N, C-alpha and C positions, 0 to 999 in steps of 0.2 A: 870683510869678504876681501873674494882674493880679485888679484888684479890684473887686465888683461897683461902678457907679456909683449913689452913696447915694440919686437923684433917681427912678432908676427906680421905686423901694417906693412911687411915688402911684399908678403905673401897673397894679401887679401885687406879689404877695407875690415871695420868692427864696426858689426851689426847692429851694437848699442848703445855707439855714439849718438846717434841720430834720435836714438826712444826717447819719448819725452822723458821727465822725470817722474815720478808718484808723488801727488801732495799726501801730506801728512794729515791726520785726520788726528784732530786729541776732543775728548768728550771729558766733563765731568757730570756728576750729576746734584741740583742743586737739592737747596734747603725743604722744599718740598717735594722732591723726585722728581722732579722735571732735567732730562738729561739736553746738555746744550753741549752744541759743537764749534769746536775753535778749528778753521781751514787758514792754514800757512800764518796764525796768528791777528788773522781780521776775519770779521765777519761772515763778508763776502769769500772774502780768498780769488784765487785764479778759477773756479765754478763756473761752470756756463750759469750766465745772466737769468737763464728761465729758468731752469734749476733752483736757483739762488732765492727767485721767488718763489718755488714753488713748497719751496721748501720753509720759506716765510724767514728767510734773512735777509734781506731786503727789506725799506719801508713799502708801507703800501701807499698806491696813489688814488687819490680820488677820480672816477671816474671824468671824460670832460660831456659837460651839458648839451646837448644843440641845441640852440636856441631860435634857429633862421625857420622856415618852412620843411612844410614834408616835402609837397610836391616843387620840384625842378626842374619845369618844363622847358626847353630854349621854345623859341616860336616857330622854329622851323620843322621842333617834334609836336606844337598843338595841332598845325596846318596838316602835318602828317596823320594826325587820330581825328581831324574831323572828316579827308579825304575816306579814310581805313573805316571810319562810323559809316559812312553816306553810302558808299559805295557796299559795305555789309547790308546797311539798309534797303537798299536795290533791290542786291540780290535776297533776301528776303521779302521782298513785294513782289519780285519773279515768283517763286515759287508760291506766292498765294495763289499767283492766278493764271497761274498752269505752264510759265514762260513762255515763251512766244509760240510755241504751237497753239495756244488758245486764240491769239490775233487772227489767224487764219479761220477758224471757227467763228468766232463773234465780229462786230466789230471796231472799227480803233476805238471811237471814243467812249463806248462801253467798258472796253480792255484797258484805255488807260484811266477811266473815273476809279475802276476797282483798284489798281495799281497804286494810285494815286492814296485810295481811302486807304490801302490793307499794306501802306509802307509807316504813317506812324501809328500802324497799332505795334508794327514791331517792335518800334523802337521801345 
């Protein structure tokens, strides 16, 4: 392979100096017909670890088993969930009795009883 004339560096930089070297891949076929790849003399070489794992060059690691509970809610999150559930139930109760407009057509006690009876049904 030819080399670059060092006198050319006076005019411009060598564009191929920064280029990474190409990794050589050697392969051989086993007795059973399986093709085995060796990269740079080691099993993984200098290739991307994700690619090495995909190609089966890295040993498989078992998945970590989660032993904790499924739900991990803080007290603040639980409080917000209770408030949201109560607001949603109240809104459904208002829809059931016809909203505030029906309060003018009926008495306050009748409207309130309908609202309170409808809210648990909506849960």
